[in-house]
Residue, then its C-alpha position, 0 to 999 in steps of 0.5 A: m331570719t335565722t335557724q337553729v342547727i343541732f348536731k352531736i360532737d365529742q365533748k372533749l373536741k367541743d371543749r377544746a374548740m370553745k376554749k380556743a375561741q374564747g382565747e381568740g375573743i370570739p364566741f364559739a357560735s361565731v366560729l361555727k357560723l364563719a366556718t359554715r359561710a366559708y364552706v358555702d363560699g368554697q373557702l373551706d375544703i374539708g377533703v371528703v370529696s376528692n377533686e377530679l384531676f383532668n389532663l390539660k386538654t380536658r381542663r381547657e374544654i371544661s373551662q371554656t364550656l363554663k365560660e360559655i355557660e356564664i354568658g349564655k352561649g350554646l344554651s337552648p331557651r326556656f320552654k313552657n311546654a313540650r310543643e315549644v321544645m319540639a318546634y325548637l328541635k325541628k327548626a335546628 
């Protein structure tokens, strides 16, 4: 399933982008689709949100924590209701 995206863009910028895409032999719509995919996959950094710079110790801790999350280490199980949560907390 596909969907349509509509947004406003400066006419001159659109014309330049379409001309460049045409020169490369691809439709402008494909450029927009590829750019969207690259953005979602983290391959396109538009620089709107600055990346936080951490010191070495903090980077190591964050990296280790992310690895543990990936393997499920140190995470509580899923709960169906509040009673299960309370029972889990009382056991710990």
